[in-house]
N, C-alpha and C positions, 0 to 999 in steps of 0.2 A: 504494500500499499503506500503510494508516493504521497508527501505532504508538499503542498505549495510553500514556496518560501515566503517570507514576509514583504519582501521586495515586490514579488508578483502580485499578491494579493494588493499591496499599496496601490501599486500601478493600475490594477484591475479597478480599484475604487475610483481613482482619478478619472480613468477612462470612462466610467460609467457617469460621474459626475458632469464632465465636459459634454458627453453625447445629451445627457438630460438636460443640459442649458443649450446646446445648440439647436436641438430639436425637441420641443416638448412631447415628452414621452418616450423619447429615445433610450433614456437610461433603463426604463422598465421593459422595453424592447429586448434589449441586450441580456437581461438577465431573464429572460422568457416568460415576463408577464405580458403577454401580446395584448389580450382584452383591455387590460388596464392602461398600456399604453396606448391603445387606439382612443379610449375614453379621455384621456388627458390631452392626447394631440386635438382632438376635436374641440373639447371645452376649452383649452387655453387659445388655441387659434381663432375659434368664432367669438371669444371675448374681445380679444385683441382687435380683430377685425370690426367688430360692432363699435368698439372706441374709435376706431379711424374713419367708421362711416358716418358717425354722429358727430364728431368734431375735426373732420379731416386730418389730412396728414401733418398738418401745423401743430398738431397735440404733442408731436414728439420733437420737443424743442430742447437741444442740448447745450444751447446757451441761456434762455432766459429763465429756463424751469428745471433747474439741477436736480432738486428732489424727487421731482416726478420722473425726470429722465433715468435716475438710476434705478427706480423701480421698474421702470419700462425695460431698461436693458436687462432686467433678469428674465424677460420673456425670451429671448433670443440674441445672438450676436447680430442677426439681421438688421435689428433695430438701431444697431450704430450706423448702418448704410442708410436708412431712413433719417437720422439725427444729421448725418452728413449732408442729406439731399436738403434738409429743411433749413440748416446753417445759414443759407444764402439770404433768406427773408422774403423769398418770394411768395411763401405760402404764409397766409394769415387766417387766423381763426379767433373769434371772440365770443363773449358772453357765455351765456349757459350751455350751448353745445359744445363748446371749447374745454368747458369744465367738466362735464359728463364725459366726454372723450377721453380727457386726462386721468379721469376715475378710472374708466373700463380698461385703458392701456395699461396702467399702473397695476390695477388689481390682477391683470392677466399676468403680469411679471411677478407678482408676490406670492400668485397661486403656483407659477412654475418653480419658484423657490422651495417652496414645500414640496412639490414633486420631486425636486432635486434631491433634497434633504432624505425623502421617503426612499427614491432608489439607491442612493449610497448606503443608507441603512439597511435596506434589504439586501443589499450586496455583501455589505459586511457581515450580515447574519449569515451569510452561505446561499443564498438564494442564486441560482443561474451558473453556479461553478460545478466542477466535476470535483467533488471532495475526495473520491477515493475509487478504487474498483469495486465493483458489485461482486458479493461472495456467492457462489451457488449454495443454496440450502438444499439439504438431501432428506 
């Protein structure tokens, strides 16, 4: 029975965490929690897209709305690309739709942060890994 080294296990946890951040639900997918991964992906993506729909792309503001932007970045690194696009100031959004859009997009990021922690914890507990060889029971 071969045991994984601590470095391999630590690297696996980092990969699960990064994948969970890059693609919502990706961390759960890699640890073989497929249904949970699909639910997370659909929920977080639709929440983020609803925020963009209500408040426009201008709600992702990397310059003027730092605390909101940090929460939004937890959704995916792709939000950084949106922040770079909106940095020029061509896109504007004001009033209640802007506020609601920021809340939805930031909420999507915070939900994904919880899912990242969940995926890493589940991987830490041994889900998705081959712990050892199966023994034949006679």
